[in-house]
C-alpha positions in Angstrom: 160.0 -122.6 40.8 162.6 -121.2 38.3 161.1 -119.9 35.1 163.1 -118.9 32.0 163.8 -115.2 31.7 164.3 -115.1 28.0 162.5 -115.2 24.7 161.5 -118.6 23.1 162.0 -118.6 19.4 162.3 -121.6 17.1 162.7 -124.0 20.0 165.4 -122.0 21.8 165.5 -119.8 24.8 167.5 -116.7 23.9 168.0 -113.1 25.0 166.7 -110.1 23.0 168.7 -109.1 19.9 169.8 -105.9 21.6 170.3 -107.4 25.1 167.6 -105.2 26.7 165.7 -106.4 29.8 162.9 -105.1 31.9 162.2 -105.7 35.6 159.4 -108.0 36.9 158.3 -106.9 40.4 156.5 -108.7 43.2 153.5 -106.4 43.7 153.2 -107.4 47.4 156.3 -105.5 48.3 157.7 -104.0 45.1 160.8 -106.2 45.2 162.5 -107.3 42.0 161.8 -110.9 40.9 163.6 -111.0 37.6 164.9 -109.2 34.6 163.2 -110.5 31.6 164.3 -110.1 27.9 162.6 -107.1 26.2 162.0 -108.3 22.6 162.8 -106.1 19.7 160.6 -105.8 16.6 163.2 -108.0 14.8 162.8 -110.7 17.5 159.0 -110.7 17.1 159.2 -111.0 13.3 161.8 -113.8 13.8 159.2 -115.6 16.0 156.6 -115.2 13.3 159.0 -116.6 10.7 159.8 -119.6 12.9 156.0 -120.2 13.4 155.5 -120.0 9.6 158.3 -122.5 8.9 156.9 -124.9 11.5 153.3 -124.6 10.4 153.1 -127.2 7.7 154.8 -129.9 9.7 152.6 -129.3 12.7 149.4 -129.0 10.7 150.0 -132.4 9.1 151.0 -134.1 12.4 148.4 -136.7 13.2 145.7 -135.4 15.5 146.4 -138.2 18.0 150.0 -137.2 18.2 149.0 -133.5 18.8 146.5 -134.8 21.4 149.1 -136.8 23.3 151.5 -133.8 23.6 148.7 -131.6 25.0 147.7 -134.4 27.4 151.4 -134.6 28.6 151.2 -130.8 29.3 148.2 -131.4 31.5 150.0 -134.1 33.4 153.1 -131.9 34.0 151.1 -128.9 35.1 149.0 -131.1 37.4 152.1 -132.7 39.0 153.7 -129.3 39.5 150.5 -127.5 40.5 151.7 -126.1 43.8 155.0 -124.7 42.5 153.0 -123.4 39.5 150.7 -121.5 41.8 153.6 -120.1 43.8 155.0 -118.6 40.6 151.7 -117.0 39.8 151.5 -115.5 43.3 155.0 -114.1 43.1 154.5 -112.0 40.0 150.8 -111.4 40.0 150.2 -110.9 43.7 146.9 -112.8 44.0 146.1 -115.0 47.0 147.5 -118.5 47.0 144.1 -120.1 46.9 143.2 -118.1 43.8 146.5 -119.0 42.2 146.0 -122.7 43.0 142.6 -122.5 41.4 144.1 -120.8 38.3 146.8 -123.4 38.0 144.2 -126.2 37.9 142.0 -124.3 35.6 144.9 -123.6 33.2 145.9 -127.2 33.1 142.3 -128.3 32.3 142.5 -126.5 28.9 145.2 -128.8 27.8 143.2 -131.9 28.9 140.0 -130.6 27.2 141.6 -129.7 23.9 143.7 -132.9 23.9 140.3 -134.5 23.5 139.0 -132.0 21.0 142.1 -132.4 18.8 140.9 -135.9 17.6 137.3 -134.8 17.1 137.7 -132.1 14.4 134.7 -132.6 12.2 133.8 -131.9 8.6 130.9 -132.6 6.2 130.2 -134.9 3.3 126.9 -134.8 1.3 125.3 -134.9 -2.1 124.3 -131.5 -3.4 120.5 -130.8 -3.7 120.8 -130.8 -7.5 122.6 -134.1 -7.5 125.4 -132.9 -9.7 128.3 -133.1 -7.2 129.4 -134.3 -3.8 130.0 -131.6 -1.3 133.0 -132.2 1.0 133.8 -129.7 3.7 137.1 -129.9 5.6 138.2 -127.9 8.6 141.9 -126.9 8.3 144.2 -125.0 10.6 143.9 -121.3 10.0 147.6 -120.7 10.2 150.1 -118.7 12.2 148.3 -117.3 15.3 149.4 -114.3 17.5 148.1 -114.8 21.0 148.1 -111.8 23.4 147.2 -112.4 27.0 146.6 -110.2 30.1 148.2 -110.1 33.6 145.1 -111.0 35.7 145.1 -114.7 34.7 148.6 -115.2 33.3 148.4 -118.9 33.2 144.8 -119.7 32.2 144.5 -117.0 29.5 147.6 -118.4 27.9 146.5 -122.1 28.0 143.0 -121.2 26.9 144.5 -119.9 23.6 147.5 -122.1 23.1 145.7 -125.4 23.7 143.0 -125.0 21.0 145.4 -123.5 18.5 147.8 -126.4 18.8 144.9 -128.9 18.8 143.7 -127.4 15.5 147.2 -127.7 14.0 148.2 -124.0 14.2 151.6 -122.6 15.2 151.7 -119.7 17.6 153.5 -116.6 18.9 152.5 -115.8 22.5 152.9 -112.3 23.8 152.1 -112.2 27.5 151.6 -109.1 29.7 154.9 -107.5 30.7 153.8 -107.6 34.4 153.6 -111.4 34.3 155.9 -113.0 31.8 157.4 -115.6 34.2 154.2 -117.6 34.3 153.9 -117.6 30.5 157.5 -118.6 30.1 157.0 -121.5 32.5 153.9 -122.7 30.4 156.0 -122.5 27.2 158.8 -124.5 28.9 156.3 -127.1 29.8 155.2 -127.3 26.2 158.9 -127.8 25.2 159.3 -130.5 27.8 156.1 -132.2 26.5 157.6 -132.5 23.0 156.2 -129.6 21.0 158.4 -129.3 17.9 160.7 -126.2 17.4 158.9 -123.2 16.0 155.4 -124.4 16.8 155.3 -122.3 20.0 157.2 -119.0 20.4 157.2 -116.4 23.2 158.0 -112.7 22.8 157.8 -109.9 25.3 158.3 -106.5 23.4 158.5 -103.4 25.5 156.8 -101.2 24.4 154.4 -103.6 22.8 152.5 -101.6 20.3 154.9 -101.2 17.4 156.1 -104.8 17.6 152.6 -106.2 17.7 151.7 -104.0 14.7 154.6 -105.4 12.8 153.5 -109.0 13.6 150.0 -108.3 12.5 151.3 -106.9 9.2 153.5 -110.0 8.5 151.9 -111.9 5.6 152.2 -115.2 7.4 149.9 -114.2 10.3 146.3 -115.3 9.8 144.9 -115.2 13.3 144.8 -112.8 16.3 143.5 -113.9 19.6 143.4 -111.2 22.3 142.3 -111.0 25.9 142.3 -107.6 27.5 140.6 -104.2 27.6 138.0 -103.1 25.1 140.1 -100.0 24.4 143.2 -102.0 23.3 140.9 -104.5 21.5 139.6 -101.7 19.3 143.2 -100.6 18.4 144.1 -104.2 17.6 141.1 -104.7 15.3 142.2 -101.6 13.4 145.7 -103.1 13.0 144.3 -106.5 12.0 142.1 -104.9 9.3 145.0 -104.0 7.1 145.8 -107.6 6.4 142.2 -108.9 7.1 143.6 -111.0 10.0 140.8 -113.2 11.6 140.4 -111.9 15.1 139.0 -113.3 18.3 138.5 -110.8 21.1 137.8 -111.5 24.8 137.4 -107.9 26.0 136.2 -106.0 29.0 133.2 -106.7 31.2 130.9 -104.8 33.5 129.0 -107.7 35.1 125.6 -106.9 36.8 124.7 -109.0 39.8 120.9 -108.9 40.2 119.1 -109.9 43.4 115.4 -110.3 42.7 112.6 -110.0 45.2 112.1 -113.2 47.2 115.7 -114.3 46.6 117.5 -116.4 49.2 119.8 -113.7 50.7 122.2 -116.1 52.3 122.7 -117.8 48.9 122.9 -114.5 47.1 125.6 -113.2 49.5 127.6 -116.5 49.2 127.4 -116.3 45.4 128.3 -112.6 45.5 131.4 -113.2 47.5 132.6 -115.7 44.8 131.5 -113.6 41.9 133.1 -110.5 43.3 136.2 -111.7 45.2 137.5 -114.5 43.0 140.9 -113.3 41.9 140.5 -110.3 44.2 138.0 -108.8 41.8 140.6 -108.6 39.1 138.6 -110.6 36.6 136.6 -109.7 33.5 133.9 -111.9 35.0 133.9 -110.2 38.4 130.5 -108.9 39.5 130.8 -105.1 39.1 127.3 -103.7 39.6 125.1 -105.0 42.4 121.4 -104.4 41.7 119.4 -105.4 44.8 115.6 -105.2 45.2 114.4 -102.6 47.8 112.9 -105.3 50.0 116.3 -107.0 50.4 118.9 -104.3 50.0 119.3 -103.6 53.7 119.7 -107.2 54.7 122.0 -108.0 51.7 124.2 -105.0 52.4 124.6 -105.9 56.1 125.5 -109.5 55.4 127.9 -108.8 52.5 129.6 -106.2 54.6 130.2 -108.7 57.4 131.5 -111.2 54.9 133.8 -108.7 53.2 135.1 -107.6 56.6 136.1 -111.1 57.5 138.5 -111.4 54.6 142.2 -111.5 55.5 144.4 -109.4 53.2 148.1 -109.8 52.8 150.9 -111.2 50.7 149.8 -114.3 48.7 152.9 -116.1 49.8 151.2 -116.4 53.2 148.6 -119.1 52.3 146.3 -118.0 55.1 145.6 -114.7 53.3 142.4 -114.6 51.2 143.1 -111.4 49.4 146.4 -110.6 47.8 147.8 -107.5 46.1 146.7 -106.0 42.9 149.3 -106.4 40.1 150.8 -102.9 40.4 150.5 -99.6 42.4 148.9 -98.1 39.2 146.1 -100.7 39.3 145.6 -100.0 43.1 145.5 -96.3 42.5 142.9 -96.7 39.7 140.6 -98.6 42.1 141.1 -96.1 44.9 140.2 -93.2 42.5 137.0 -95.0 41.5 135.9 -95.4 45.1 136.8 -91.8 46.0 134.8 -90.5 43.0 131.8 -92.7 43.9 131.8 -91.2 47.4 132.1 -87.8 46.0 129.0 -88.6 43.8 127.0 -89.5 46.9 127.7 -93.1 47.6 128.1 -94.2 51.2 131.3 -96.1 52.3 130.1 -99.0 54.4 133.5 -100.7 54.6 137.1 -100.2 53.4 138.2 -97.5 51.1 141.6 -96.9 52.8 144.9 -97.6 50.9 147.6 -99.4 52.8 151.0 -97.7 52.8 153.0 -100.8 51.7 152.4 -102.9 48.6 149.8 -102.7 45.8 147.0 -103.7 48.2 143.4 -102.4 48.3 141.1 -103.6 51.1 137.6 -105.2 50.7 135.3 -102.3 50.2 131.5 -101.9 50.2 129.7 -98.9 48.7 126.0 -98.4 49.2 123.5 -95.8 47.8 125.5 -95.9 44.5 123.8 -94.0 41.7 123.3 -96.0 38.5 125.2 -94.4 35.8 128.0 -93.1 38.0 131.6 -93.8 36.8 132.1 -96.8 39.1 129.1 -98.4 37.3 130.3 -97.7 33.8 133.8 -99.3 33.8 135.4 -102.4 35.2 136.6 -101.8 38.8 139.0 -104.8 38.7 139.4 -104.7 42.4 137.7 -105.9 45.6 134.9 -103.3 45.6 131.2 -104.0 45.9 129.0 -101.2 44.5 125.3 -101.6 45.5 122.3 -100.0 43.7 118.8 -100.6 44.8 115.8 -101.1 42.5 112.0 -101.5 43.0 110.9 -102.9 39.7 112.3 -106.0 37.9 112.0 -104.3 34.5 114.0 -101.4 35.8 116.7 -103.8 37.0 116.9 -105.5 33.6 117.2 -102.1 31.9 120.0 -101.0 34.3 121.8 -104.3 33.8 121.7 -103.8 30.0 122.6 -100.2 30.2 126.3 -100.7 29.2 128.5 -101.1 26.2 129.6 -104.4 27.7 127.9 -107.8 27.6 130.3 -110.5 28.9 128.6 -112.0 31.9 125.7 -111.4 34.3 124.5 -113.0 37.6 120.9 -113.4 38.7 119.7 -114.7 42.0 116.0 -115.4 42.7 113.2 -118.0 42.3 114.6 -120.3 39.6 111.7 -119.6 37.1 111.8 -115.8 37.5 115.6 -115.8 37.5 115.7 -117.8 34.3 113.2 -115.5 32.7 115.4 -112.5 33.7 118.5 -114.2 32.4 117.0 -114.6 29.0 116.4 -110.8 28.8 119.9 -109.8 29.8 122.2 -109.0 26.9 125.3 -110.9 27.8 127.2 -113.9 26.3 127.0 -115.7 29.7 124.5 -115.6 32.6 124.9 -117.4 35.9 121.6 -118.3 37.6 121.9 -118.8 41.3 125.6 -119.4 41.2 128.7 -117.3 41.6 131.1 -118.8 39.2 130.5 -119.9 35.6 133.8 -120.4 33.8 134.4 -124.0 32.6 136.8 -125.3 29.9 133.8 -127.3 28.6 131.6 -124.2 28.1 131.8 -121.5 25.5 133.3 -118.3 27.0 132.7 -115.0 25.4 130.5 -111.9 25.3 128.2 -109.7 23.3 128.4 -106.0 22.3 131.9 -104.6 23.0 132.9 -107.5 25.3 134.3 -109.4 22.4 134.1 -111.5 19.2 134.1 -115.3 19.2 134.2 -117.9 21.9 136.9 -119.7 23.9 136.7 -123.1 25.5 134.2 -125.9 24.7 134.0 -127.3 21.1 133.5 -123.8 19.9 137.0 -122.7 21.0 138.9 -124.9 18.5 136.7 -123.5 15.7 138.3 -120.1 16.2 141.6 -121.7 14.8 140.1 -123.6 11.9 138.9 -122.5 8.5 136.3 -124.4 6.4 137.4 -125.5 2.9 134.7 -126.7 0.5 135.7 -129.2 -2.2 133.1 -130.1 -4.9 133.5 -133.5 -6.5 131.9 -134.4 -9.8 129.4 -137.2 -9.4 
């Protein structure tokens, strides 16, 4: 599939103002895929201006018309699903099956929010004193800057664009510089579906910081929606504070996977493989810390080691491979360093741990005897590494699960009643009970603590792009 290699501003694909470009690589072999336009600060501000000019027209477009455009995007992405997945594989490196799953997931946000666009509610009631009628409208918040990461280059874009457009907002999308081709393809689909000029804009500034800061200080920008690391999220919140820009943040995770005494080990291993290895472990929802009861830890470790050993690793272009490359050699080296440090801290390497010589690959890896509180338990691994900690008391497991600045998602396996009781005590925005995957366009996605602010998906997702206006009418 051919994806545009330029910026998209005011309905036109165009090069950067100064003509600069940056190279997009295939992480499987390091080869050059494309040279993409490197937006200047002036390009980014031009995109904001275009979005501001288009806002009024789009905000007053009938909801049904906005809905039909989003539904058309779903239809196009579904029809081109296999080619779409191939593009994701090429620049992201993930396995084809993971890319195919992401392509479907990304399309679903357009279908879901096509339906939400025509269901934006409000309120109408008599005041308690009887002196006025209270009318509450929900109006588009305004020009929205959307910043997305490399690990799900399609789904993270559509999860933001779809509710913003459904609400009546215009947007400027800034994707990760490692994966701009997927974002450009999604924007081209929006153009093909009939989105008016200026409503959707795409910029790829390199370096990103100064240009993003300039956009957040533009008086027309009223919303920031960011998915990425907690560290960058903190910086963006500081930038957004100057103009009091409403901010939604889907930040880092450090998901615990708790296996309670009496749990079905086969089911727990099956769920662990999904929770850990979906997207090669490069997901904020990936299980990071495995807390397994003493009575089950030996059996669980043996079985998950066998399962991990059976995974085939190689370029995602070969559809038989189950584990592709990480997005860059730098990401691979980060994972390798965490594993090496864990072993130095006393963990046992049961499987993997060796870096291949070619490509940004890292093999399925299992660590046992991991010490709770070690570095590998404190930050996101973002790779195919299972770090197992044993416990002998359920209260201890809950305390360890909550011993983190993050609170995005957790996984609990065990007797349903006990697992539900434990889930209610874990401080996270989402908890999966006896299942290894939880994300769904129809469910609110988001975390507690330093894992973020606000929710994406579900009926809550569109509310992030709406503001309430109260109108009082004399009785």
